[in-house]
N, C-alpha and C positions, 0 to 999 in steps of 0.2 A: 345703454342709449349715447352717452357721453363719447363712451370709446369708438361706437358706429359711425358718429359723427364725424368724430375727428378723424379716422381713416377717411372716411367719401371726401372731408376736404382736403386729406394731405392727395388723394387719388386726384382728385379735379385743380388740384394748385393752389389752393383757396386758402391753405393755412398760411398765417400772416407770417411764422417762423421762415416758413419756405419761403415765402414772396422775399426774403432780404436776397442780398446775395452771396452772403457765406452760406444760408443756408442751402440756397439750391446749387450751391457748387458743390458742398459735402453732401447732400442727396445724389448727386450727377455721378460722384466720386463711390460713393456705396453701392451704387448699380453698376458701374463698370469692375468693379470687384466682382462682385457675385456674378457677371459674365465671366470674367477671367478665371475664376474658382469653378467655375460650372463647367467651362471650356478644356482645363486641364484635367479635372476629373474625368470626362469624359473620354480625352483624347490621350491619356497617362493611364493604364489597366497596370495591375496589381501584378508582376511577372512570379508563377511559380513553377519550380523546375522539379523533377522526381523521377525515381526510377521506373524503366519500363516495364518489368518485372518483378515485383513485391507485392504480389496481391497477399491478404486483401486490401493492403494499405494504400498500391493505385497499383495500376496495370491496364492493358488496352482490350476492349473490349472484341468478339470477332469483326467488328464492325470497326475496327482501330482507333475508338471513341476511347478518351479515359475514364476509366470508373476507378471505385473504392474508397475506403473511407477516407482520407487523405485528400481525394478531388473533391467529394461532397462538402470535407470540412472548406474546404477554400472558397467553395462557390458559397457557404453561409458566411463565412469570414467577410466576403467580398461585399455580399449585400447587407451582412450590420454596418461596415464600412461607407454603403452608398458609393464603391467603386469597383468596375469590371476587373473582370481577373483571368487571366490569360494562363493556360495551364500547359506546358513539356515536358512530356514524357520521355528520355533518352538512356541509354545505359547508364548507370551510373558513374562511371566515372567520367563521363562526356558533361555529367549534368554541376557533378564537381568542378570542372573545369570553367563552365559557364558561370556558376556562380561565383568562382574564384574573380572572374574578368568582369563581372558585371552587369552581365547579360541576362541574369537571375535575378529576383528582390528576395523571392524567401526562397527556403528548404526546410526537408522536415530530416533529423537523424538523429542519431545516437552522440549526445555531447560526451566529447574526451579531453584528455589535455593537448593534442597535437591539434585539433579542430578548433578550439579557444584561439587558437593565434590567427584564425581568420574567420571566424565567426561571432556572432554575439548572440547567446541563445535564450529564448523563452524556459517559463518551467514548460515542465514535461507532462504530456495531456494524453498520451497512450502510450502503451507496451508490447511490444511485437512478441508473438506467443513462438517459443522456444519447444521442443520434444527431443527423446533420446530415442534414437531407431538402432533396433538390432535383430538377429535371427531369430525367427520362430524358436520356442524352445527353450533360449537362452532365459537364465530366472531376469525377470524383469524389474528392475529397480523400482522402489514404492516411494521414495525421498531423497534426495540429493546427496543425504549422508552412506546412501548405497554407491554410489560412483567410487566411495572411495577405492581406489588400488585396481579400476577398470583401466584398461588403456582405450582413452578416449578419443576419438576423431574431433577436432573442430577446426574453425574458418582461422587461418592464419592474417585477421585483421585488426587494425588495431582497435575498434571499440571490442572484440572478443579477447584480445590480451587484455585491456585494462579492465574486463568486468572478468578473467580470470583471477587477473592478482588482488582484487579487490574483494569480489564476491565469493570467489571460489578458492581462495588460498589455502582454506582445511583440506581440499582434495586435493591430494596429490598427482594424481592421473596414475600413469606417466599420459601424455597429452600428445596423441598426433597431428601434426597442426598441417593442412593440406590448403591448396587457395582457391577452393571452390565447393561447393557443397555435392557436385558430382563427385569429385576425388573422396571429401570423405565417405560419402555411404560406397564408393567402393570399395576404399579400404578396408570398410567391413568385411563386405563381402569376401576380399582374398584375404581375410584373417589377419591384415598388418593391425587390426583395430578391433574391439569388444564390443564397441556399440558407438556410436555419432552422437552429439548435441548439438544441434544446428535449429535455427529458424523455421519454423512450419512455413513461412513465403517462398524457403527458396528448396526446402527439400519435399515437401508434399506433392508439386507439381512433376518433380523426377520420379517418383513412386506413382505418380495417378496416370503418366505418361506413359510408363514401361519400360525408361529408360533403365530406370534400378529396381531390382527385382529381388525378392528373398528376403524383406526386410520388413519388419512391421512398425511402427509405433509406439512410445509405451512413457510414463510420466509426461503425460501430454501439457500444454501450455502456460511453461513456467517461465516466469517475468523476468528474466535476468537485467534486459537493459529499460531505459525509459528514452520514449520518441518525443522528439520537441522540435518546435518551428526553427528558423535561427535565421539571421538576416547577416548582411556584412557588420564588418566592426565600427562603429565609431556612428551607426546608422540608429541610436537611439530613437528619433519621433519615431523610424517606423514600427520599432521593437515595442513602445509604449501604447501606440496604437493598436498593432496585432493583440499584445495582452491584454489590454482591453476589450477585444472584441472578443477572445476566448474567453473569459472570464464572465461576460455576458450571455454567451452561449452555454457556459457552462450551470450558469444559476437558473435561464429558462428551459434548461431540460433539451436544447439541442443537441450538445455534444453526450451526453450521456447516450441519448436513443443512437446517435450515429456509432456509436463504439458499442453497445447493445445487436446492433444491425450487423457489422461488420466484421467486429472481433469478437464476439463470441458463439457464433456459428461455427459447432462440433459435429462434422461428419464422421458418419458409422466410421471405426476403426478400423484394419487392416485385420486383428483377428475375428471382429465379428464378420467381416466379409467373407472369411478363408471357413467360418463356422457354419453360414449360410449355403457356402459351396459345397461344403460336404455332407452338408443334409438331403440338400437337393440332390446328389450322385447317391447318398443312401438311398433315397426316394425311389428314383429309377431302377435301381441295383432290385430293391423290393420287387416293385411292380413286374420286371420283366420273370423274376423268377416266380411269382405267383400266377404269373399269364402262361407262360412256357410249359412248367413242370407240373408234374405231382408233388403231394405232402410228403412221400417217402423220399423221392430226389431232393426238393426243398430240405429234409432233416439231412440228408446224407452232405447235400453241399456246405450246411451249413457248419456241421461236426469236419467237414474238411476245412473248411475256411477257416476256423477257429484253431484245430490243431495249425496250420498253417501260420499263422497268426501270432501264436503262442511260442512258435520255434523261432520265428523271425524275431519276436520281440525280446526271447532269451538273446539271442545271436547280438542284437543289436545292445541288450544290456552288458554281457560281456564285454563289448567290443568298446562301450563306453567306459567300463571300471577299466578296463587294460588302459585308454586313453587319460583317465582320471590317475591311475597308477604312475604311470611317464609324467602326465603333468604336475602332479604331486612331489616325486623324485625332483625333476626341474625346480618347482619350487624351492624344495628345500635346498638343492644346491644351490641357490639364487641365494636365498637367507642364510647361511652356514657358511660354504666354502667361499661365497662371493662377497663375504659380508667384509667391510673395511676396516671394520675392527676386529687383531687378534682374536681367534679364540680357542680353546683345545681342553679335551675331555681327558682327564686322568683318571684311571681305577684306583678305588681308593686303597683296597687289599694291596697289592703287587706295586702300586708305583710308575706305571706303563702310561703311556701317554697314547691313548685308545685312538685320537683322531683329531686332527689341528686345522682348521683354514687357511689357504696360502699367504694371509696377512703374518701367522704368525712368524713362516719363513722369512718373508720377506723381512719382517720387524729385527729379526737376527741374523740376518744375511746368511743363512743356509738354502737349503733343500729340502724338499719336504721328506725324504726318506732318513736324514738326519733326526728327524724329531717324531715323526710318527711310529711308532711302534718302539720306541728308545725310553727307558728308564728315564724321570723327572731328574735325578741326579746329575744326567749327562749333560744338562744345560746350567749345573753350576759353574761354570766357567763364562755365562754372559749375563747369570742373575747373581751367583754367587752364593755359597754353600749356605752360611747363617742365615743369609736372607730365605734361601726353601726350606731350611729351618724351621723358621719362625714361620712363616707360611703353613707348613705343614702341621705344627702345634696349635695354630691359631684356629686350621681345620678342625682338630680332633678334638679340640677342647669346644669350641662354639660352634663348628658345624659351618660357619661362613667367614668371608672376610671381606671388608667392606671399608675401599678405598684408599689402601696400602700404597705412599710412596716407594715406589722401586728403579735404581740406575740400572737400566740396560746396558750390557756392552756388545753391540755388535761385533761377527766375525773381523771385521776390519779394524776395532778397534774402537769405533764411534760410540761416542755415549749420548745414550737416550733417556729422556726421563720420563718416566711412566706411572700410571697408576692400575693397580690389580686389584679387580675383585672376583671371589670367587664363594662357591657354593658348594654344599654335598647333597647328593640329588642319588634315589632309588630309581634307577630304570632296569627293570623286568628283577632278574637274580641279581643284578648287580649294583653296586655302591661307585657312583662315580660322583666326581669334581669337576664343575664346569668354571673354566679361569675366562676369565675376560679381563684383559690387557686392552690400555688406552695408553696410547703415546700422547704425551701434551708437551712435546719439547716446543713445537712453534707457538702453541696459546699460551706457554709462559714468557717466550721472546715477544709478546705481542699485548700481553693484558696485565698491568701491573697490579691491578684487583689479586687475578685468579694465580700470581705467583707467587703473593704474599699469602695466600693461604695455604697453597702448596707448601711454600717454608714454613707456614706454621706446622703443617701433620709430621715434616721430617724434623724437626724440634722437638714434637712431641715424643715421638715415636724413640730418638735418640736420647734422650730422656728416660722415659721410662726403660729403655735399654739398662741406661746406666744405675738406676734404682732398683730392676728386677730384670734381669737378664732373662727368663722363663716366660716372661709374660708379653703381649702384644695388647696393649689397653685399646678401649675404645676411645675416641677423641669426640670430644664436643669443642671445637673451639667457634670462636664468634665470632670470627672476620667473614665479611659477606662474601669474597673469595672462598675463602675454606666452605662454606652454609653453603654454595652454590654449585661445588667440587664435589661436597654429600652426596647433594640434592641428585647430580647426573648419575655417579657410579652406583648410588642406591639402585634409581631404577633401572639401571642394566643390571645389575646383579639380582636382584629378586624381581621386578614386574617383565621382563625380557623369557624369563627360565619359561614360564610358566606355555604360552604358546610353542616355544622350540621342543617342552618335552611331549607336549600336546604333537605336534607333528612327528616325532621319531616311534611314540605311540602308535599312532594310529597307522602307520606308514606301516610297522611291522604286522599290524591286525589285517591291515589290506591286503598284503601278499598271504596270508594265511588261508581271508577267504577265498583268496581267489584261486589260489592251489586245490581246496574245497569244493570250488563250483559257485559258493553262494554270492553270486555277483551284486543281489541288491542290496545285502549289506556292506559288500565293497565299494558299492558308490555311497552308501551314507557314510562311509569312513575318508572317501576322498571330500566328500563335502566338508566335512568336519578338519581334515587337512588344510581344504582351501581356507576355511574359516581363521585358522588359526595362522597359517602362514600371512596372509593379508593384515590380521592383526599386531603380527609382528613387525612388519612392514611399517605399519601405520605407524605405531608407536616409535622404530627409530626416526622416521620420518619427523613426527612430533618434535622428538628430542635435538632433533637438528634444526628444527626452526626456533626451536624454543631457544637454544645456543646460538642462534644467529642473532635474536633480535639486541643484543648489549651492541652487537658490531654493525647495528644497521644506523647510519649515519643520520639524522634526524634532519630534517625536512620541515620546519616549523612556519605555517603559514595559516591562516585564518581560516576556519573549519563554520560550516555553515550545518551545524548541531543536528539541528531539526530533519532539515533533510535527509541527513545522513542518518540517523535513525529510523525514519519514514520508510526511507530504501533499503535499510538493512532490514527492517519486519516485514515489507513486499516478499523478500528473496526468504527469509525464513517460514514465511504464511505458505509459501507455493511448495512445503513438503506436505502439507493436509490440511487443503482448503475446504473440508466437510467439518470441522470440527466448530464448536459453539463457542467465540471467543468475544470478548468484550476489552478493547485497548485503548488508552486515553493517552493522547499526546499533548500534554501540556504544551504552550512554549518553552524553546529550550535557545540559552544565548549561545552567540558563539564561543568558538574556542580557539586557542592557538596553539597548534601543532600538526605532529604529522598525519597526513589523512588516511593514507594506507594503513597504517599501523592500528589508528584507532577505530578506521572502519571494523576492524578485526576484534577490538572491547566489545564494540553494539551488538558484532555478530554474537560473539560467546556467549553473553550476557542474554542476548534477548532470543538464542535460542535455548538456554537454561530455562527462562521463563517458559518460553514453549513447550518445551519437554518433560516439565516436573507440575505442569498442570492436564497433563493428558488426559488425564484418569476421570477428568472431574465433569459435570454435565455441564457447568459453565464455569468457565475459565477466566478470571479478571487478571488484565495485566495493565499497569501503567507505567508513564515514563514523563518524567518531572525533572525538575530542577530547584535548589537551593542557594542562597549564598552564606558562609560561616568566614566571619572575618575578610580578610581578602581574597577568598576563594570559592570556585564555583564550583558546585557540587552537583554532579547527576546520577539519577537514581532511579532503578527498576524494581518496579514492588510485582509482588505476585501474589496468590491466593493457593500457592501448590503444595506440594507434597510434605515442602520443609526438611528439615534433619535436627540431630541434636547437637546442641551448641558444646557440646561436652566433647564433642572428637572434632571442633572448629580449629583446633593446631593443627592438623594436617591438612587443612582446608587449600593451599596454596601450593602443597608437593607434587609432583608428577603424579598421575596414576592414581594417586590417594581417593577414592571415590567415598561419597559417603551416604551412597545405597549401593544395594549389590546391583552385578552386571541382568542378572536376569529380570529383575524391576525396570531397568531404565538404562537403555544403550547407552554409551560414549566412551572415549577413549581415555576419560579424567584429566584431559591435559589443557583443558579449556581457562581453567580460573589461573593456572599456571601463568599459561600465555597472558592474561588480561594483567597481572600483576607483574609480569614483567614488562610489559608495554608501559603500564602508565608511571612505573619506577622508573623506567627509561626516559619517563617526559619528568622526572623529579616530582610526579604526584604520589598518589593514595590511592588506594581499593578497602573499602571495608564492604563485609558481608555478615548480615544479622538473618535469624532463620527460626523457625519455631516448629514441631512438627504437626502434620495437618491445619496449620494456620498458614503458614507462608514463608516467602524469603524477598528478603531485601536488598538489593544490591547495589552500590553507591562509590561513585569514582569521581576523583579531582583529578586534572594535567598541572593546576598551580604548584609553584612549588610552596612547602610551609614557610611561613615567616615572612 
């Protein structure tokens, strides 16, 4: 009642305070300010610029009016802020230019390093859907890891380049970079690429309109990028207002409803449409036969049709097998003949060089005919007769040779420092020795730690020769360079030989089956050759990536570990969205480090947690942190398969797996990369596990002490 009375007195001007000159002046000023603010809001709309052809986010409908997820979101933001919103959709380059020139207040795009120079981004609020597009009949990838080794067409745009370097760094491609989605899809049609990885907003309309045909979509709705609103730099006030509006729309359910309406609409797949067309054609054919002919004609026609189909299928299978054989031979040539590491195969009994890749002749300064078909002792001028004898003696005694330092003299007299690894193998009826030589001359000149390890090995070999000239002792030197040297050569000598032998063996079986006309078996062997070759190339690529980490110049900056971990999990999770997983992210403090390298640490640890819990009805994963002294530790815990800590000594060695490959897929390089990256920062990584209970992996980027 008192409040009502006072309001009446204010309106009628009877309030004694307002009756004073100061009160009347302040009241008039407040009313004028309200009129000014109202006028400004009414006359100054919020200007949003977007892409004219980026459905379902934003595009023009049949009447030329803007529609889509982002259009309705900006309209909801305007209502939340009480301001009108004008929406102008153009071709994307024109929209970006208008934003930089100040003709647009708000834009929505993927945050990248280059764009941060002229835009201030809000938190991500949506993710454009990606998909893989490939020819029908080609094996469809079921997870991102299945893309390894395939030729993948991608957009040569900054957001995609940054996504590839940060989130898909473990997938080597090779990538076929194209200017637009049409060129990417056409590169698959023409055989320049095996598949295309593209935003559905760009690729689906091209296929639906008939501009591109003969491709189907697989591995849909990958979330590789995050879509965010952005304002011009230094406009903190507008950014804060927009972020507040988005937070309220998220809380009241408006933003989730828009995502569900616009971004989760899954149309019928191309495979389903093709199946429906085939089914309709089959129904029409059956109806015509039933109406137009008798039972006898039906049976005869069916028999002839089946026979023709069988003959056609047999012919197609044989052609596929022959193509697979040619492709397998090309892959073998690429793996062995084009391998940059010198590799040669020597008959153990006769000592003749059975095969050698061009890198051997290049290292020695010879032509291929001076190496292949010649006795190994003919190379004594280049390696030294005593060294050859030590190599042969070590192979006879132990069956292998691990990282022996050797000085190689080229034909022109130049000296090259090398490491030789060898292994005695059975191939059919023959016993051969596979030798791999690695030229480390440049590495010794550039890496003092590596050089110290190499010299230590040399000294040990020379000392062993003085003490016992007939032995070649194994070395257990403790220098870091020596340890990494042996780690690399051990992987090359032992782990890479398995896929190489598989390729050689299956190639022989393929030729035999094709000669006998057993095309089905030949096709099965071609798949095995393909798998072995891809695995070997992946292992070589992984070793190269591992070796390059130490050469990477650290760019220490503040890292939002919370956002980095959550974004990484979203990428890992896209490989299998139908699993029942409970994941908990505790608040994570920021860290100082190289964001690109640290992203690979999170990717490997979270992928391991995702992989080793895949057989559980309910997987539980937790990501948290803790302080120990002056160091901040980040931790990933899971309730997965776990492993026996008795074998943990080999945990961080390349290709040393804690589980059989038949149980869990993987290259065995992930934890080696994690350790190398963390140690490169001066930090430490620890892993604890128990079979059937789970695993705890924790790391810190802070130096000790």
